[in-house]
N, C-alpha and C positions, 0 to 999 in steps of 0.2 A: 260364435256365429256372427256370420258378417252382414252388416245392414248395408244396402244401397246406398251410395254417396247422395242420390236425390231424395230418398227417404230422410235421412239425417239431415239434410239440408232443409227440408220443410218442418222437423221438428224443431230446429234452430231459430226458424223463423216465427214459428207459432209458441214458441216459449220464450221469445223475446228476450234472450240470454245474450244474443248479439246483434249488432247494430248492422246494417246493409255493408259499411267500410269493412267490418271484422270479417264478414262472411267474405267478403272478395279477398282479404289476406289469406283468410285459411283456403280458399281455392288456390290461390298461387303458391302457398306453402306446401299444399297438397301435390301440386306438379313438381315444383322443385324438389322435394324430398322423397316423391314418389310413394307415399304412404296414404293409406285409405283416411277419409274425412272423419271416419268412426275414432279412428286411434288419434287422430290430431285434436279431436273434441275432447276426448278422455284425458290425454297427456296434458292439455292446457288447462284442466279444471273447469271447462264451461259446463260440461255434464259430466255427472259420474257413470260408471258402467252400471250402475243399478237403474239410475235415472233413465238411461238411454235403454235399456232392456225393459223398464215400465212403459216409457212412451212406445216402443215397437209394439208391445203386447197389446196395448189398447188399440194400436193401429191394426193389428192382425186379429183382434178379437179372442184372444187366448188370455186367460186370467195369469196375472204376475203374482208370484211368490217371493217374499223376502226371506230366503232361506238362510236360518241360522243352525249350523253343524251341530250345536251343543244342546239343541232343541229336539233332536231327532232321536226316538228311543232306539236303541241297539238292535232289539231284535227285528226291526224293519229292514235292515239291511241284507237279511238273510233271504228277503223276498227277492233279491236279484243279485246274482252273482258278481263278484268285483270285476271279474274280467268282461262281461257284459255292460255292467254299469261304465265303466272306463271308456269301453269301445264307442258307447252311444251319447256319452256324457249325461248319462240320466241318473236320477237319485229318487228311492221310494221314501217320502217323508211323513206319510201320515195312511192311516187306515179305518175306515167306518166299521160300526158294529155290522153293518149289511154287506161286508166283504169289499166294497168300493176302495180300490188303491188309488191313492193320490203321488204323481210322479211328475217330478221337474225335469225339464230339459233344458239346454242351452240354446238349442236350435228346435223350436217346434214345427219348422218348415219342412224338416227332414223325414218326408214322408215313409220312407224304407225303415227308418228307426222307429217311427210310431207304430207301423205296422208289425215289425218284429216285436217289439214290446207287448203288442195286443196278443200275439201269440204266446209270449212266455209268460204273461201274468194274467190273461184273460181278457175278456171285451168288457169287464166291469172296471174299465180304468179311465180316471179323469187326468187329463195332462195339462200341466202349466209350465209356465216359462220362468227361468230364473237366470240371473247374471251369471257368465262364465265362472267370475273368481268364486261366487258363492257355490255352484257346482262342484269345483274343483277343492275346495275345501271340505265339502261334505264327502268327496271321494275319498280324501286323505284319511278318514276316519275307519276305513276299513281294515287300517292294519292292526295286529294284535298287540299283545302286551310286550313289554320291552324283555322281559325274563326268558320267555320263550324263545325269542328271535335272537337274544345274544346267546344262549346255549347252543342254538344251531351254528353260531359263528365261532364261538370261543372253544376249541376242543384241546385237549392234551396231547392229540396227534399233531396240531397244527402248531402249538405253540412251545411244545417241549414239556417236560416233567422238572425241569431243573427249578427248584423254587426258592435256593439261596444263591443263585448267581442271576441277577437282574439286568442281564446285558440286553443292548438293543441291536437287533441284526439288520442289515440294509434291507432285508427282504421284508422286515415288518413294516418299514416307512413307505412302502410302494401303494399306489393309488387302490389296487385290487387286492391288498395284503387283508387278513383278518384283524387286525388291529384297526386299520383303516375304515372298515367295514362297522366295527365296534364303535368307534368314535362317531360315524354318521347315523348309527342308530340309536346312540344314546340323545344326540341333540335332536333327531328326527321326534323320536318319543317325547322329548321336553317340548318341542313345538307343538307337535299334537294334543299333549296333555296340558296346554296353555300356561306353562312353567315361564317364571320371569328370571328364574336363575337355576344353573346345573352345578352342583357340587360334585367334583371328584376328590375324594379324601383317602389318603392312606391310613390303613391301620397296622398292626403289628403282624397280622397273619392274613389279611386281605385288604382289598379296596373297595370302598362302599360309594355308590352313586346315590346321591341325593337330589330332590327336585324342589323349589319353593313354588307351591302352587296355591294361588288365593292367599299368598303372603304365610302361608304354614310350610314349614319343611317336612317332606316326606321320604322316606327309606325306599327306594325302587329296588336296588339289587345289589348283590355284593360279587366282586369279580375276584379271580384268582390274584393274589400278590404278585407273581411272576409277570405279570402284564403292565404293572405300573409305570415303568419308565418308557417303555415303547408308547403305551397311550399317552403320557405327558409329551414325550417328542413328537408324536405325530400331531398334537393340539398346536405344540410351540411352532412347528413347520407352517401350519396353517395361519397362525397369527403372526407369522413373520419375527419370532422370537430365536434366541440364541440357545440352542439345544444343548450345548455344553456348558451352559451356567446354571449351577443347581444351587448355589449357596445365597443368591440375592432375588429379590422379588422382582418380576417383569410384568409388562401391560403390554397388550396388543387386541388387533381387531382383525376380523375378517367376516366374509359374506358366504351364504349359504341359501341355495333355492331348496324349498321343501313345496313341493306339487306346484301351484302358479304363484306362489308368493316367495318374496326374498327377505330373509332375515340377516341382520347383522348380529355378530356376537362379539361382545367384549369380553377379552381373556384377561385374568389376573391370575398369576402364578405366585405360591408362597412357600418357602421351604418351612417345614415343621419338622418334629422329631422322627415321625416314621418314615418321611419324604417329602415329595412336593405336592401341595395341594393345590387344585385347579378349579377357579370359579368364573363359569360363563354367563354372562348377564344377556338375555335373548330380547332383542328389539326389533320389532316388524317393521320394515320398510316400506313394505306395500300397502299398510293400512293408513286410511285417510284419517286426519285428526277427528275425534270425537266432538260432536259439539256439546256445550256446557250443559245443556239439558241431558244429553246423555250420560255424562259424567256424575250427574246427580244434582246440579244446581236448580232451583225452583223458588218460586215466590218472591219474596222480598231479597234475600241474597243473590238472587239471579240479576234482578232489576238494578240493584246497586253496583253489581259487578259491571254489567252491561253500560252503565251510564259512566263507571269510572275509565272503561277502558278506550272510552272515544273522546276522551279530554285531549287538549293539545299538549299539554305537558303536565307533568306530576310524577309521582311515584305509587306505584302498586305494588305491594309485598304478599309473598307468600310464605306460609309458616307451619311447620310441621317435623315430625322426626323424619329420619333416612326411611325411605320406602312408605311415604304417606302419599305420593302421587304429585308432589310438587312440580315436578318436571313434565308429567303428562297434561296438568293444567295450564302451563305457561304454553305447552305445545301446541293446546288447542286454542289459547287466546292468540297466540302469535299467527297461527294459521288463518284465525278470524281476521285479523288486520292485514294479513299478508296481501298487498295488491301492487301493482306497477307503478302506482303514483307517490307511494314511500319506500323511504330505505330502512331497511331493518337491520340492526346488527347485534351479534351476540359476543359474549366471550363466556365459555363454560369449561367446567371440568367433571367429567368429560363431555363430549358432545354425544348426547343420547338419542337425540333425534334429528335426523336431516330433513329441513323444511326446504324445498325448491324454492329461489328467489331469495332466500334470506342468507345474509353475510355471517357464518359462523365460525368462531375462533377457538381453536383448543387451548387452553393453559399449559403452559410448559416452563416451569420454575428454572430447570437447568437452563433454559436459553433463555432466562430472564423476563419470559411471558408470565406475569403474575395477573390476579385480577386487575390489580390496580393499575399496572402498566399497561394492559391490555384496554381496559376502559379509557385510560388517558389517551392510548392511539386512536379508539373509536371515535372519540369527539372530534378528530380532526378528518373522519370520514365523512361528514356532511349527514349524519343521521337524523332520522324522524324519530326512531323507536330504537331503544337499546335495551338489551336484555344481559343483566351480570348474573351468572349462574348462582354465586352465593356471596353475600357480604359476609365477611370473615374479620375484618381488622377496620380500624378507624379510617385507615387511607382511602380505603373502597368505598367505606360509607360517605365520607366526604366528598368524594369525587362523585358518588353516584345522585348526593343531595345537590350537589353544584351543577349537575348535568339537568336535573329535574327544575331545577330554577332558570336555567337558561334556555328554555323551551323545548326540551327533550321530554318524550314519555318514556319513563324507566321502570321496568319490571326486575324484580331481584326476589331472592329467597332467605329466608334466616331459620335457625334451627333453634325456636322456643316452644314451648308447649300448648300455647294457644293465641290469638289474635293480639289479646289484650297486653300479654306479656312482651310484645315485638317491639312496642314503642319504647318503653322503659329500657329495653335490651339497647336501642340505639343512643340512648342517653348514657347509658354506662360505658358506651364506646367512645364518648365525648362528643357527641353532634348536639350542638345547641336546640333546648327545646322548641324555641322559635322556628327555626329552619323546619324541623319535624312537622309541626303544626302546618308550616305554609306550604310543603311540598307533597306529604304523603296524601294521596287519594282515598286509598282503601286498603285493608289489609285482611287477607284470607287465611283462617285456619282450618287445617284439614286433617283427616284420618281416612283410612280404606277399611271397610268392613265386609266381610264375607256375603254375597247373596244367598238366600234361600233357594234351595231348588225348586224351580216351580212344579215339576212334576210329581215331588213326595214331601213338600213341606206340610206341616200338621198344625191345626188350630188347638189350643188349649186354654184352659181356663186357670189364671194366675192365682196364687195364694195371696192372702190378706198383706203379707209383708211387702211383695211387688206390688201389689195396688197402693200401698200407702207411699212408696218411693216414687210411682209414676205421679200421685196426686201432689206431693212436695215439689216436684220437678216442674210440673205446670204452675204451681202456686209462684214459684221463683221467676218464670217467664213471662214477660209481657205479651200478650198475644195481639198481633196489630194487623198482619197480613197473611192469611190462609186463601188466598183466592184458588189455590192450586189444589185444594184438600177440601172435602165435605165437611163444612161447619157443624154439622150433628156429630161427627167423629170427635172433634175438638171438644164439644159441649158435654158429649157424654163421658169421654173420659176425665174432663174437670171434675164433674159430679160423680164419678165413679160408678157411672151407669154403663152397663153393657149393651152394645147393638149387636146384632147376630152375626153381620157381615162387617165387621169392623176392619178396616184397611183398603176394602176394595172400591169405595166411592158409592156404593148402592145402598148405604145404609138408610133408614127412614125411621121416621117417629114410630111407624107400626110395628120395628122390629125390637122395641125395647121390650126386654124381659118385665114381665107384670108380677113374676113370683120372687125374683132376687134383683135388687136395684143395686148391688155391689159386685156383679161379675163384669169383667173386662175381658175379652178374648184377645189373644194375642197369637203368635205364630212362632213356630220352633222348627228345628231341622228333625226331620225322621231320623230315628236312631240308627237303622241300618242303612240309611238312604236308598239308592236305586242305581239302576246300570247308567241313567243319564248323566248323574253326577259322581260316577265311580264312588258309590256307597258312602259318600262323606256327607251327604244332606245339604252341601252349598254348591253353587256354580258361578264362578266369576265374584267380581267386587264391584262396589259401589262406594262413592266417595260420601262421606258426610262432613258439612262446611258450615263455618260461621264466616260471615262478611262485616266487618265492622267500618262503617263509612266515617270519613272524617269530618264530621257535622261540627257546628260551631260549639256546641257544649264540650265536644271531646278536643276541641282545639284549645279550649280555656284549662281543661283539664291537664292537658299536655303542659301548657306554659307553666302551670302552676305545680308542676313536679308531682302529680298525684302518682299514688301507687296503681298497679298493673288491676288490681282488684277493684279499686274505685273505678277505674278506666271501663272495666268489664261491666259494672252495675250501671255505669251511664250509658254504655253502649247498648244494653240489654233496655234500660228505659227508652231509650230513642228507637227502639224497634229491633235491634239484632237478635237474630235465632242462633243460640248458642248450639255448636256441634253436639253436644248432650241431647238437646231438645230436637236437633234435626234428626238424629238418629232414632230416638222416639217415634218421631212422625213416620220416619221408613220403616220402621218394626211394625207400626200401627197398619201401614199399607201391604205388609207381607213381604216387604223385600229383603229385610235382613230379620234377625232374631235379636230379642232385647239382650241376651247374653253377649252378642257379637258387641252390640254398643256399649254395654258396660265395659268389656273386655279393653277397649281402645280408648274409651273417655274417662274411666274412672281416676287413672293416674293423673290426667290434665285436670279434671275437677280439684283433686287434693291438691 
């Protein structure tokens, strides 16, 4: 949808997002680059595509819908054939019991499209406007499953029947070859399924394709063994790797466009007994950083983190195992701090998220670019904010501490089980306790749990054993700040009394059960799931967090070389909400299940 420059200019004036001087600069940039004002506003992060669409919807008096493809029920796509949906940039996203069809369009002013859709779907049609990127994302879900698509592409006739000799023919590597189409389909399916990683693994008699979706590896398809070498070679060509090197691991990267979005794929090859294994990490370069609230921060943890990241100097540490979302948290924080008035520099291994306006450096040990050397060089680049991908040794730790002491705000990560064990780990590296106490502003411990599918999640009544464990958790946790959650839910759970609608914020004293004062209702995944969540019961992930503030009492504990257990007890007394407790609150709200919380936090508790 193209919005007239005059209308965009009016939006900017009324929103107060730009000054008169900035607006003049935008106008000059529009003339010099010959680009519409709408594109410049979005590219410059002045207004997002969604915000601009919403303002336009209000101006033309058409309801705006925040379209999420994952929340659209699969059967609704049958209402409008894919060919027509793509032609008119339209998506059916809901249907009422009376037959009213709710349809989102990228351009509600397209009278021809609206008239055609009314003829196609009937007059009982309610038109909404959604951003073009959301429309495209929804259209991308029309494609079928990978197994059926791959079966069409890979056939015995095209690839031959020689299963013993795994040779790579020149024709196999052409852009329009069956192998190239197979690689495209494997990647496309991974993107649309919301996978974070794609595994292509050779076995003795076949090749298995697996996807890590919501943190869990799932097998998607098995390919003939004879395609392995051609498949790996095609991926190596895309990632600019050596196709004749099979004995050593290699790492590369390439980009691919799926629909309206651009994805970066980080490729790693590894020789194993049955051949070469390939793992591709999928990184969406089109998506904007999530806010801290969207990641799952709330209440006291959010307040402490917001206070820490605006300090002029000091160190903020993020801790958790591999795959716990540490990079995503730092991506969101750095994006929030990224303004033209500050110089943000990073040294990472690898660079996962590209942030426009941030100076990002890739670690390269072969060339002598280690974390320590990179950090040493960054300090000569006049930085305000520094991000070190990981503190692995005492040299990097000392340099990071010195940077925090000399007026820089430093972000980094450590691999420890929770926030409290992070600071003793620095002491083990040889950092003086008084330096840790004076530089660290906050420590974030985190895990990722799967979100319950909102379409099929179920309430249940837990048994006495679970209720006892929940009571024990509340007894251990000092409850200080629960402004973001209904206080009755907390009190009801502490007392072991059930509220009929626990977790949705609507509970009241009238909902208390008069017959059984020991029932607490929780949520769990539906056994068979639904089409919306691919029959898993879960869709997406949310973080559970603990933010340990470096209070005076914590500083005294650090200087006295106290244990991590004592540090955690002190932090809880000061008001820290543990990851386990944060997960329990999110399970009460129906965001996740108690089983998921136990799965990711029990190890760290022990």
